[in-house]
C-alpha positions as CSV (number, residue, x, y, z in Angstrom):
1,M,-46.3,18.5,52.8
2,V,-45.7,22.4,51.1
3,F,-42.9,23.2,48.7
4,S,-41.3,25.5,50.9
5,S,-40.5,22.9,53.0
6,F,-37.6,21.3,54.2
7,V,-38.7,17.2,53.7
8,F,-40.4,18.5,50.2
9,L,-36.8,20.7,48.8
10,L,-33.8,18.2,50.8
11,A,-35.7,14.7,50.6
12,F,-38.8,14.5,48.4
13,L,-37.7,16.0,45.5
14,P,-34.5,14.5,45.0
15,I,-35.4,11.0,45.1
16,V,-38.3,11.5,42.9
17,L,-36.1,13.2,40.0
18,L,-33.0,10.4,40.8
19,L,-35.7,7.3,40.9
20,Y,-38.1,9.4,37.9
21,Y,-34.7,9.7,35.5
22,L,-32.8,6.4,36.2
23,C,-35.4,4.3,35.7
24,P,-37.1,3.2,32.2
25,A,-39.5,5.4,29.9
26,R,-41.9,3.0,30.2
27,L,-42.4,3.3,34.3
28,R,-42.0,6.7,34.8
29,N,-45.9,7.5,35.5
30,L,-45.9,4.4,37.6
31,V,-43.0,6.6,39.5
32,L,-44.6,9.8,39.6
33,L,-48.5,8.3,40.2
34,V,-46.6,6.5,43.5
35,F,-44.4,9.3,44.9
36,S,-47.8,11.6,44.2
37,L,-49.7,9.5,46.6
38,V,-46.7,9.8,49.2
39,F,-47.1,14.0,48.7
40,Y,-50.6,13.6,49.4
41,A,-51.0,10.8,52.2
42,W,-48.1,13.0,54.0
43,G,-50.2,15.1,55.9
44,E,-53.3,13.6,55.7
45,P,-53.3,9.6,55.0
46,V,-57.1,8.2,55.1
47,Y,-58.2,11.0,52.4
48,V,-56.3,9.3,49.8
49,L,-58.9,6.7,49.8
50,I,-61.6,9.5,49.0
51,M,-59.1,10.8,46.3
52,L,-58.5,6.9,45.0
53,F,-62.4,6.4,45.0
54,S,-62.4,9.5,42.5
55,I,-60.0,8.5,40.2
56,V,-61.3,4.9,39.9
57,F,-65.1,6.7,39.6
58,D,-63.7,9.0,37.2
59,Y,-62.3,6.7,35.1
60,A,-65.3,4.0,35.3
61,N,-67.5,6.6,33.8
62,G,-65.3,8.3,30.9
63,R,-65.2,4.8,30.0
64,L,-68.9,4.0,30.3
65,I,-69.6,8.2,28.3
66,E,-67.3,6.7,25.6
67,H,-69.0,3.3,25.3
68,F,-72.6,4.6,25.2
69,K,-70.6,7.2,22.3
70,N,-69.1,5.1,20.4
71,K,-73.1,2.6,20.5
72,N,-74.4,5.8,19.7
73,C,-76.6,5.9,22.7
74,P,-76.4,9.7,23.7
75,G,-79.2,9.2,26.4
76,K,-77.2,6.7,28.1
77,A,-73.9,8.8,27.6
78,K,-75.1,11.9,29.1
79,A,-76.8,10.0,32.1
80,A,-73.2,8.6,33.3
81,L,-72.2,11.8,33.2
82,I,-74.9,13.3,35.1
83,V,-74.0,10.8,37.8
84,D,-70.6,11.3,37.4
85,L,-70.8,15.4,38.2
86,C,-73.2,14.5,40.8
87,G,-71.0,11.9,42.6
88,N,-67.7,14.4,42.0
89,L,-70.0,17.5,43.2
90,A,-71.9,15.6,46.4
91,I,-68.0,14.3,47.4
92,L,-67.0,17.7,47.3
93,G,-70.4,19.5,48.8
94,F,-70.6,16.6,51.6
95,F,-66.0,17.4,52.6
96,K,-66.9,21.0,52.1
97,Y,-70.0,23.0,53.2
98,T,-71.9,20.2,55.6
99,D,-70.9,22.0,58.4
100,F,-71.6,25.4,56.9
101,V,-75.4,24.3,55.1
102,I,-75.9,23.1,59.1
103,G,-74.5,26.3,60.5
104,S,-76.5,28.6,58.1
105,I,-79.6,26.6,59.2
106,N,-78.7,27.1,63.2
107,S,-78.3,30.7,62.5
108,I,-81.9,31.2,60.8
109,T,-83.8,29.0,62.8
110,G,-82.4,28.5,65.9
111,A,-82.4,24.4,65.7
112,G,-79.2,24.0,67.4
113,L,-78.4,21.1,65.5
114,S,-74.8,19.7,65.5
115,L,-71.9,20.4,63.9
116,L,-70.4,17.4,62.3
117,H,-66.8,18.6,62.2
118,I,-65.7,17.4,58.8
119,A,-61.4,18.0,58.4
120,L,-61.5,19.4,54.7
121,P,-59.4,17.3,52.0
122,I,-56.3,19.3,51.1
123,G,-57.1,20.5,47.2
124,I,-60.2,18.4,46.8
125,S,-61.6,21.4,44.8
126,F,-58.3,21.5,42.5
127,Y,-58.6,17.9,41.8
128,T,-62.3,17.7,41.7
129,F,-62.9,20.0,39.3
130,Q,-60.1,18.7,37.2
131,T,-61.7,15.3,37.2
132,M,-65.4,16.6,36.1
133,S,-64.1,18.5,33.0
134,Y,-62.2,15.0,31.9
135,T,-65.7,13.6,31.7
136,I,-67.3,16.7,30.4
137,D,-64.5,16.9,27.6
138,V,-65.0,13.0,26.8
139,Y,-68.5,13.4,26.6
140,R,-68.0,16.1,24.0
141,G,-66.1,14.4,22.4
142,E,-62.7,16.7,22.5
143,V,-60.7,14.1,24.2
144,A,-60.5,9.8,24.2
145,A,-61.2,8.4,27.1
146,Q,-58.1,7.2,28.5
147,K,-58.1,3.0,28.8
148,N,-54.9,2.8,31.4
149,I,-56.5,3.7,34.6
150,L,-52.1,4.1,36.0
151,T,-52.1,7.1,33.0
152,F,-55.3,8.2,34.5
153,A,-54.3,8.2,38.5
154,T,-51.3,9.6,37.3
155,Y,-53.1,12.9,35.7
156,V,-55.5,13.0,38.6
157,T,-52.1,12.7,41.5
158,L,-49.9,14.4,39.5
159,F,-48.3,16.0,42.8
160,P,-47.1,19.3,41.3
161,Q,-50.5,20.7,40.9
162,L,-52.4,18.5,42.7
163,I,-52.8,20.5,46.4
164,A,-53.5,24.0,45.0
165,G,-53.3,23.6,41.1
166,P,-53.5,25.2,38.8
167,I,-56.5,23.1,37.5
168,V,-54.9,20.8,35.0
169,Q,-57.1,20.0,32.0
170,Y,-56.6,16.9,30.3
171,K,-56.9,18.2,27.1
172,T,-53.7,20.1,27.8
173,V,-51.4,17.4,29.3
174,E,-53.1,14.2,27.3
175,K,-50.0,13.9,24.7
176,E,-47.5,14.1,27.3
177,L,-49.0,11.9,29.8
178,M,-48.4,8.6,27.2
179,H,-44.7,10.8,25.4
180,R,-42.8,12.6,27.0
181,K,-39.4,13.5,27.6
182,V,-37.4,16.1,28.9
183,T,-34.4,17.6,27.6
184,L,-31.5,19.5,29.1
185,E,-33.0,23.0,28.3
186,D,-36.5,21.9,29.6
187,F,-35.0,20.9,32.8
188,S,-33.4,24.0,33.7
189,E,-36.4,26.2,32.3
190,G,-38.5,24.3,35.2
191,A,-35.5,24.4,37.9
192,F,-35.2,28.4,37.0
193,R,-39.1,28.4,37.3
194,F,-39.4,26.8,40.4
195,S,-36.4,28.7,42.4
196,V,-38.9,32.2,41.2
197,G,-41.8,30.4,42.4
198,L,-40.0,29.6,45.9
199,A,-38.2,33.0,46.3
200,K,-41.7,34.6,45.5
201,K,-43.2,32.8,48.1
202,V,-40.4,32.7,51.1
203,L,-39.0,35.7,50.3
204,L,-42.1,38.0,49.3
205,A,-45.5,36.3,50.7
206,N,-44.1,34.9,53.6
207,Q,-42.7,38.6,55.1
208,I,-45.4,40.9,53.8
209,G,-47.6,38.0,55.7
210,S,-46.3,38.5,59.0
211,L,-47.4,42.5,58.7
212,W,-51.2,40.8,57.8
213,N,-51.0,38.8,60.7
214,S,-49.8,41.6,63.3
215,I,-52.4,44.0,61.8
216,S,-54.9,42.1,62.0
217,Q,-54.8,40.9,65.5
218,L,-54.6,44.3,67.0
219,N,-57.6,45.4,68.6
220,H,-57.8,49.1,67.3
221,M,-56.4,50.8,64.5
222,S,-56.3,53.7,62.6
223,V,-57.8,54.3,59.3
224,A,-54.1,54.3,58.1
225,T,-53.3,51.0,59.2
226,A,-56.1,49.1,58.6
227,W,-55.3,50.2,54.7
228,L,-51.5,48.8,55.4
229,G,-52.5,45.7,56.4
230,A,-55.3,45.1,53.4
231,I,-52.5,45.6,50.9
232,A,-50.4,43.8,52.5
233,Y,-52.8,40.8,52.6
234,S,-53.0,41.6,48.5
235,F,-49.9,41.6,48.3
236,Q,-49.3,38.2,50.3
237,I,-52.1,36.0,48.9
238,Y,-50.6,37.1,45.1
239,F,-47.1,35.9,46.1
240,D,-48.5,33.1,47.7
241,F,-50.4,31.8,45.2
242,S,-48.1,33.3,42.0
243,G,-45.3,31.5,43.9
244,Y,-46.8,28.2,44.3
245,S,-47.9,28.1,40.5
246,D,-44.5,29.0,39.6
247,M,-43.2,26.5,41.5
248,A,-45.7,23.7,40.5
249,I,-45.2,24.9,36.7
250,G,-42.0,24.7,36.9
251,L,-41.6,21.3,38.7
252,G,-43.9,20.4,36.2
253,R,-41.6,21.1,33.2
254,M,-38.9,19.2,34.8
255,F,-40.9,16.2,34.3
256,G,-41.8,16.9,31.0
257,F,-45.0,18.2,31.4
258,Y,-46.0,21.9,30.3
259,F,-48.7,23.5,32.1
260,L,-51.0,26.6,30.9
261,E,-49.8,29.8,32.8
262,N,-51.8,30.1,35.8
263,F,-51.1,34.2,36.7
264,N,-50.3,36.9,34.5
265,F,-49.2,40.3,36.3
266,P,-52.9,40.9,37.8
267,Y,-51.8,44.1,39.4
268,M,-51.2,45.2,35.9
269,S,-54.6,45.2,35.5
270,K,-56.7,48.7,34.4
271,T,-60.1,46.9,35.0
272,I,-61.3,44.2,36.9
273,T,-62.7,42.5,33.6
274,E,-58.9,42.5,32.8
275,F,-57.9,41.2,36.9
276,W,-60.0,38.1,36.2
277,R,-58.5,38.0,32.8
278,R,-54.7,37.9,34.0
279,W,-55.7,35.8,38.1
280,H,-55.8,32.5,38.7
281,I,-56.8,31.5,35.0
282,S,-57.1,28.2,35.3
283,L,-60.1,28.8,37.6
284,S,-61.6,31.6,35.6
285,S,-60.9,29.1,32.3
286,W,-62.9,26.6,34.5
287,F,-66.0,28.6,35.1
288,R,-66.0,30.1,31.7
289,E,-65.4,26.6,29.5
290,Y,-67.8,24.5,32.0
291,V,-70.8,27.2,33.2
292,Y,-70.8,30.6,32.2
293,I,-71.2,28.8,28.1
294,P,-73.2,25.9,28.8
295,L,-75.8,28.5,30.6
296,G,-75.5,31.0,27.5
297,G,-72.8,32.8,27.9
298,N,-73.6,35.9,26.3
299,R,-75.6,34.7,23.0
300,K,-78.8,35.4,24.5
301,G,-79.5,39.5,25.3
302,L,-77.6,41.0,28.0
303,V,-80.2,40.0,31.2
304,R,-78.9,36.6,30.6
305,Q,-75.5,37.3,30.9
306,L,-75.8,39.6,33.5
307,F,-77.6,36.1,35.1
308,N,-75.0,33.8,34.2
309,I,-72.1,36.3,35.6
310,M,-73.4,36.7,38.5
311,V,-74.1,32.5,39.1
312,V,-70.9,32.3,37.4
313,W,-69.3,34.7,40.8
314,M,-71.7,33.0,43.5
315,L,-70.0,29.4,42.8
316,T,-66.5,30.9,42.4
317,G,-67.2,32.5,45.6
318,L,-68.5,29.3,47.1
319,W,-65.4,27.3,45.7
320,H,-63.0,28.9,47.8
321,G,-64.8,28.2,50.7
322,A,-67.9,27.4,52.8
323,N,-68.3,30.5,54.4
324,W,-70.8,33.8,53.9
325,N,-67.7,35.7,53.2
326,F,-66.4,34.0,50.5
327,V,-70.6,34.0,49.0
328,L,-70.2,38.1,49.6
329,W,-66.9,37.8,47.7
330,G,-68.1,36.6,44.9
331,V,-71.4,38.9,44.9
332,Y,-69.3,42.0,45.6
333,Y,-67.1,40.6,42.1
334,G,-70.1,40.0,40.4
335,V,-71.6,43.0,40.8
336,L,-68.6,44.9,39.4
337,L,-68.5,42.9,36.2
338,M,-71.6,43.2,35.8
339,I,-71.6,47.5,36.4
340,E,-68.4,46.8,33.3
341,K,-70.3,45.2,31.0
342,L,-73.1,47.3,31.8
343,F,-71.4,50.6,30.8
344,L,-68.0,51.4,33.1
345,L,-65.7,49.9,30.1
346,K,-67.0,52.2,27.7
347,W,-65.8,55.1,30.2
348,L,-62.6,53.4,31.5
349,D,-61.6,53.2,27.7
350,K,-61.7,57.1,27.6
351,L,-59.8,57.7,30.5
352,P,-55.8,57.5,31.1
353,N,-54.2,54.1,31.9
354,W,-53.4,55.0,35.1
355,I,-57.0,55.8,36.5
356,G,-58.1,52.3,35.6
357,H,-55.0,51.2,37.1
358,I,-56.1,52.9,40.9
359,Y,-60.1,52.3,40.4
360,S,-59.0,48.3,39.7
361,M,-56.1,47.7,42.8
362,F,-58.9,50.0,44.9
363,L,-62.0,47.9,44.1
364,V,-59.0,44.9,44.1
365,V,-58.2,45.4,48.2
366,I,-61.5,46.1,49.1
367,G,-62.2,42.4,48.0
368,W,-59.5,40.8,49.8
369,T,-60.3,41.9,52.9
370,I,-63.9,40.8,52.2
371,F,-61.9,37.2,50.7
372,A,-59.6,37.7,54.4
373,Q,-61.9,38.0,57.2
374,T,-64.1,34.8,57.6
375,D,-66.0,36.6,60.8
376,I,-68.6,38.7,59.3
377,H,-68.8,40.5,62.1
378,Q,-64.9,41.7,62.1
379,L,-65.2,41.7,58.6
380,G,-68.0,44.8,59.3
381,E,-65.4,46.1,62.0
382,Y,-62.2,46.2,59.6
383,L,-64.1,47.2,56.2
384,K,-65.8,50.3,59.1
385,T,-62.7,50.9,60.4
386,M,-61.5,51.6,56.7
387,F,-63.1,53.6,55.6
388,G,-63.3,56.0,58.9
389,I,-66.7,55.3,59.8
390,G,-66.8,55.7,63.4
391,H,-64.2,57.5,66.2
392,V,-61.4,56.4,64.3
393,A,-57.9,58.4,63.5
394,V,-56.6,58.7,60.6
395,A,-53.4,57.4,61.2
396,D,-51.3,56.7,64.5
397,S,-48.1,55.2,66.4
398,D,-48.6,51.6,64.6
399,F,-49.2,52.9,60.9
400,L,-45.8,55.0,61.1
401,Y,-44.1,51.9,63.0
402,F,-45.5,49.0,60.7
403,L,-44.7,51.7,57.3
404,G,-41.4,52.4,58.3
405,S,-40.4,48.2,59.0
406,N,-41.3,47.4,56.1
407,A,-41.2,49.4,53.5
408,V,-37.7,48.5,51.3
409,L,-40.1,44.7,51.6
410,L,-43.4,47.5,49.9
411,V,-41.2,48.7,47.2
412,A,-39.5,45.3,46.3
413,L,-43.3,43.9,46.4
414,I,-44.8,46.9,44.1
415,A,-41.4,45.9,41.6
416,A,-42.3,42.5,41.6
417,S,-45.9,42.7,40.2
418,I,-44.9,45.1,37.7
419,D,-44.7,43.6,33.8
420,Y,-41.0,44.9,32.1
421,R,-42.4,43.0,29.1
422,V,-43.9,45.7,28.5
423,W,-41.9,48.1,28.4
424,M,-39.7,45.9,26.7
425,R,-42.3,45.7,24.1
426,R,-42.0,49.6,23.5
427,L,-38.4,50.1,23.9
428,K,-38.2,47.5,20.9
429,Q,-40.6,49.3,19.2
430,G,-38.4,52.8,19.6
431,K,-35.7,54.4,18.5
432,D,-33.6,52.3,21.5
433,A,-34.2,48.5,19.1
434,T,-30.7,47.6,19.6
435,V,-30.4,47.9,23.1
436,Y,-33.9,45.4,23.2
437,D,-32.2,43.0,21.0
438,A,-29.2,42.8,22.5
439,I,-30.6,42.2,26.3
440,A,-32.9,39.8,24.6
441,T,-29.8,38.1,23.5
442,S,-27.2,38.5,25.9
443,K,-24.7,35.3,26.8
444,G,-25.0,37.5,29.7
445,W,-28.8,36.4,30.5
446,T,-27.5,32.9,29.8
447,I,-24.9,32.8,32.2
448,A,-27.0,35.2,35.3
449,K,-30.2,32.5,35.0
450,P,-28.0,29.6,36.8
451,V,-26.5,32.6,39.1
452,L,-29.7,33.8,39.7
453,M,-31.3,30.7,40.9
454,V,-28.6,29.9,43.1
455,V,-28.9,33.2,44.9
456,F,-33.2,32.6,45.1
457,L,-32.5,29.1,46.3
458,L,-29.3,29.7,48.9
459,V,-31.6,33.0,50.3
460,S,-35.3,31.0,49.9
461,F,-33.3,28.4,52.3
462,A,-31.6,30.9,54.8
463,F,-34.8,32.8,55.7
464,L,-36.6,29.3,56.0
465,V,-34.2,28.0,58.4
466,G,-35.0,31.6,60.6
467,D,-38.2,31.8,59.8
468,S,-41.4,29.9,61.3
469,Y,-44.4,31.9,59.2
470,N,-45.2,29.7,56.4
471,P,-48.1,29.4,55.5
472,F,-49.8,28.2,52.1
473,L,-53.0,30.4,52.0
474,Y,-54.9,28.1,49.1
475,F,-54.3,24.7,50.9
476,R,-57.4,25.0,52.4
477,F,-59.4,25.5,49.4
């Protein structure tokens, strides 16, 4: 079940909200748990069992780790943590990487081993990382082990962020799982945020995704068409995932949870380092906290730091998918970040911001091209076309048609990628501070928000009725 489906919008969400607010506060976690399991089972009933096993497994290990720590048995606590991490990674590895490993062995050795054709449980990468962060934090003493298994199960299965994140660490919602209340302001802010995310997904990501879908299926294209397609995919994946994150954060707020931000206008970045501070923040934070820093971070010299960066980014690539293009994508960003760490950041700091912005977006678009093409041969051909290698025209009639048909949409996408708060802050610091204050405190904005929410919802619904193209790109991770 996806957030941008009529089943979710017209049936599931109204029913769960109604029952949630009608029942006593002590039963609300149970309501969320039951409906979250229904939400997950809607697409894959069998794989609910895997998630239930993960819940019991991590709950028991969390209790065990805390028990051994209280008994002053650090060796046993560490052993329990290792068992937990190995168990989680084994489940993730079996379902996500078995066929990838078999296929790679076949390619290298010609062994001809049969693939198992294992279906990937939706969202397994997200909830596995969540449960691992929980047991690690219990071991570190940053959180107490949850005693109530139903409360822990609610955390793992919470439907707003279950399928495609953001990756919610237990320590960020621990208090809200136990005690929370929702004010009218919370609910209205959550509903508005959800409507913004839905509009991003339906009105922007789906529409530009159709352009990428058309271009990627062409047998021959010009350099300009290839770049237009890559730019289209770059916008699609941003507004698809950013829109989903907005909807998840908004839904969480409607139920009393304050999820951390997952995007911060990444296409405003002036370096690749800055880009990864702004994009999929919950994943970057997870790898920094649970992989990069434990490996030594930047505390053991430059060479070790560069090694740690590459390890993290190879793992980041593999996390996204069991395919060599994702490994290549991880290596690509690992190399770029190492180069910036070595010398490029110092150079870029001395240049005008617009040069850094062009540099960053140029490399990001190439990165999303690598990410989008799971067939290595097709990826090679597409990249050669983008850089005019071979007998490739600079532009053609397809490019002019696609550009003309989507010009307004592209302008809207660029406008929606800009962080206007930067300009507002500059306005406040300048002579027109009174204008800034008037806008920020305006009653008109207070009235406009619910009107905008209704407009976003109605227009999104209208597009959903007539649009059959409605994928969620991050469901496959």
